[in-house]
C-alpha positions in Angstrom: 0.0 0.0 0.0 1.0 3.5 -0.6 1.2 4.3 3.2 3.2 1.3 4.0 6.4 3.3 3.9 5.1 6.0 6.3 4.4 3.3 9.0 8.1 2.9 9.1 8.8 6.4 10.2 10.1 7.1 13.7 9.2 10.0 16.0 11.9 12.6 15.9 12.1 16.3 17.1 11.3 18.9 14.3 14.7 20.5 15.1 16.6 17.1 14.4 14.9 16.6 11.2 15.5 20.1 9.9 19.1 19.8 10.8 19.4 16.4 9.1 17.9 17.8 6.0 20.3 20.8 5.9 23.4 18.6 6.5 22.2 16.2 3.8 21.5 19.2 1.4 17.9 18.2 0.9 16.1 21.1 -0.7 12.5 20.0 0.1 9.6 22.3 0.7 8.5 22.3 4.4 6.0 24.0 6.5 6.6 25.2 10.0 4.6 26.5 12.9 6.5 28.6 15.3 5.6 28.9 19.0 4.5 32.5 18.5 1.7 31.2 16.2 3.4 32.2 12.9 3.1 29.7 10.1 5.7 29.6 7.2 6.5 27.4 4.1 9.6 27.4 2.2 13.1 26.0 1.9 16.0 25.9 4.3 18.9 28.1 3.2 21.3 27.9 6.1 21.6 26.8 9.7 24.3 28.1 12.2 24.9 27.8 15.9 25.8 30.7 18.1 26.8 29.8 21.6 23.5 28.1 23.0 21.2 29.0 20.1 20.7 27.6 16.7 19.4 29.9 14.0 17.7 29.0 10.7 17.6 31.2 7.5 14.7 30.1 5.2 13.4 31.3 1.9 9.8 31.2 0.7 8.7 30.5 -2.9 8.2 34.2 -3.1 11.9 34.8 -2.4 11.2 36.3 1.0 13.8 35.4 3.7 13.1 34.5 7.3 15.4 34.1 10.2 14.4 32.5 13.4 15.4 30.4 16.3 15.3 26.7 15.6 14.0 25.9 19.1 11.0 28.0 18.3 9.6 25.5 16.0 6.7 23.7 17.4 5.3 21.7 14.3 7.1 20.5 11.1 5.2 19.5 8.0 7.0 17.8 5.2 5.5 18.2 1.8 7.1 15.2 0.1 8.2 12.7 2.8 9.2 10.0 0.3 12.3 12.0 -0.8 13.7 11.8 2.8 12.1 8.5 3.8 15.6 7.1 4.8 16.1 9.7 7.4 12.5 9.8 8.5 12.6 6.0 9.1 15.9 6.2 10.9 17.4 3.8 8.4 14.6 1.2 8.4 14.0 2.3 4.8 17.5 1.6 3.5 17.2 3.5 0.2 15.5 6.5 -1.3 12.1 5.5 -2.7 11.7 5.3 -6.4 15.1 4.3 -7.4 15.7 2.0 -10.5 15.8 -1.5 -9.2 18.4 -4.1 -10.2 17.8 -7.8 -10.5 19.9 -10.5 -8.8 21.3 -11.6 -12.2 22.1 -8.0 -13.1 23.9 -7.5 -9.7 25.8 -10.8 -10.3 26.9 -9.7 -13.9 28.0 -6.1 -12.5 29.8 -7.7 -9.6 31.9 -9.9 -12.0 32.8 -6.6 -14.0 34.0 -5.0 -10.9 36.5 -7.8 -10.0 38.9 -6.7 -12.7 38.9 -3.2 -11.1 39.2 -4.6 -7.6 41.8 -7.1 -8.6 40.1 -9.6 -6.4 37.3 -12.2 -6.5 34.1 -10.8 -4.9 32.0 -13.2 -2.9 28.5 -12.1 -1.9 28.2 -14.3 1.1 24.5 -13.4 1.6 21.5 -15.5 2.2 19.1 -15.8 -0.7 16.2 -14.0 1.3 18.6 -11.0 1.6 19.2 -10.8 -2.1 15.6 -11.1 -2.8 15.1 -7.6 -1.3 15.5 -4.8 -4.0 17.1 -2.4 -1.7 19.7 -5.0 -0.5 20.8 -5.5 -4.0 21.2 -1.7 -4.6 23.2 -1.6 -1.2 25.5 -4.4 -2.4 26.4 -2.2 -5.5 27.1 0.8 -3.1 29.2 -1.3 -0.9 31.3 -2.6 -3.8 31.6 0.9 -5.3 32.8 2.2 -2.0 35.3 -0.6 -1.8 36.8 0.3 -5.2 37.1 4.0 -4.3 38.7 3.0 -1.0 41.1 0.6 -2.9 42.3 3.5 -5.1 43.0 5.6 -2.0 44.9 2.8 -0.4 47.2 1.9 -3.4 48.3 5.5 -3.9 51.7 4.6 -2.5 54.0 1.6 -3.0 53.4 0.3 0.5 49.6 0.4 0.1 49.9 -1.2 -3.3 52.0 -4.1 -2.1 49.6 -4.6 0.8 46.5 -4.7 -1.4 48.2 -7.2 -3.9 48.0 -9.9 -1.0 44.2 -9.8 -1.2 42.8 -12.4 -3.6 39.1 -12.5 -2.3 36.7 -10.0 -0.8 33.8 -11.6 0.9 30.9 -9.4 1.7 28.5 -10.6 4.5 25.3 -9.1 6.3 26.1 -8.0 9.8 24.6 -5.6 12.4 27.7 -3.4 12.5 30.3 -2.5 10.0 33.2 -5.1 10.3 36.3 -5.5 8.3 39.0 -8.2 8.9 41.5 -10.1 7.0 42.1 -14.0 7.0 45.0 -15.0 4.9 44.4 -13.5 1.5 40.6 -12.9 2.2 39.2 -9.5 3.1 36.0 -10.0 5.0 33.5 -7.1 5.0 30.4 -7.2 7.2 27.8 -4.5 6.8 24.1 -4.3 7.4 22.8 -4.7 3.8 19.1 -4.5 4.7 19.4 -1.1 6.4 20.7 2.3 5.3 24.4 2.1 4.8 26.8 4.1 6.9 27.6 7.7 5.8 31.1 8.3 4.4 31.4 4.4 3.7 34.3 4.9 1.5 36.3 6.9 4.4 35.3 4.1 6.8 36.7 1.4 4.6 40.0 3.1 4.1 40.4 3.6 7.7 39.5 0.0 8.7 41.3 -1.7 5.8 44.5 0.2 6.5 44.4 -0.8 10.1 44.6 -4.6 9.1 46.8 -4.7 6.0 
């Protein structure tokens, strides 16, 4: 049903949601009710903290500009919640809604192509039920893409290049927390594939892989 995704949203403070939207650069139209009774609609332009207060700059569709204390917001109305469903569900919805899906076969073909770039065999050690989830398959792509970017940063010097050449297989598993370990020539990567992936995954991979190589 159309409302199923809404049932996965979690209660949050209006201030937390507004700050999350700004940090993620989500330009969505929102409506606010302030404690003084003022009602405004528009887009967040900037948020800044000064000592113990946080101030918001907001523009309307008529290009008027408003400035107010974030703590004065009593009600937040989001016009298009689908666009930030991941944040509103606190990760229970693992991907932005409406993305182009990828089949299991397409994922396997794409993964084989990435092995040449990664210079290692990629083993998706995931249960069949996990791969049946469309968002989990898209998350697999993002994990592999982040690993490729991390690899490029790691091999920038001769020491990193030599260490990476020891890796012959990358095994990706579904775990509650991000885990990276090395057993022989196998790099084991555990990540919660069915939930929203950690932010800055590429940087996290670089840090964790360099610790064990």
